[in-house]
C-alpha positions in Angstrom: 4.6 -13.5 1.3 1.6 -11.4 2.2 2.2 -8.1 3.9 -0.5 -5.6 5.0 0.5 -2.0 5.2 -2.1 0.4 6.6 -0.1 3.6 7.4 2.8 5.5 6.1 4.8 4.6 9.2 4.2 0.9 8.6 5.4 1.4 5.0 8.6 3.0 6.2 9.1 0.3 8.9 8.6 -2.4 6.3 11.2 -0.8 3.9 13.7 -0.3 6.7 13.4 -3.9 7.9 13.2 -5.8 4.6 15.8 -6.6 2.0 14.1 -6.2 -1.3 15.3 -4.7 -4.5 14.6 -1.1 -5.4 12.3 -2.3 -8.2 10.3 -4.3 -5.6 10.0 -1.3 -3.4 8.9 0.7 -6.4 6.1 -1.8 -6.9 5.0 -1.6 -3.3 5.1 2.2 -3.2 3.3 2.6 -6.5 0.5 0.3 -5.3 0.2 1.9 -1.8 0.9 5.6 -2.5 0.3 5.8 -6.2 3.8 7.2 -6.4 6.5 6.2 -8.8 10.2 6.3 -8.2 13.2 6.3 -10.4 15.5 3.6 -9.1 18.6 4.8 -10.9 21.2 6.3 -8.6 18.9 5.7 -5.6 19.9 3.9 -2.4 17.5 2.4 0.2 18.4 5.2 2.7 17.8 7.9 0.1 14.5 6.3 -0.8 13.4 6.4 2.9 14.5 10.0 3.3 12.8 11.1 0.1 9.6 9.3 1.1 9.6 11.0 4.5 10.1 14.4 2.8 7.3 13.6 0.3 4.9 12.6 3.1 5.7 15.7 5.2 4.9 17.9 2.2 1.8 16.1 0.7 0.3 13.6 3.2 -3.2 15.0 3.3 -3.4 16.9 0.1 -5.7 15.6 -2.6 -3.4 16.5 -5.5 0.1 15.0 -5.2 3.0 14.5 -7.6 3.0 11.1 -9.4 6.8 10.8 -9.2 9.2 11.0 -6.3 11.6 13.8 -7.2 
């Protein structure tokens, strides 16, 4: 499976529409946003909410956190 994600909205849409494991989402997010997530005690919906919050806070900044909360 080859998926091309060009924007943050495409990433969110992909996460919402796919059924992958949190570890697979972590791999995709780390390669696309250079952001790492802790998959313990995290649901898909929480991941989406936290990603949206992260993006609203840091989208165009050069310096961003490496880890999602």
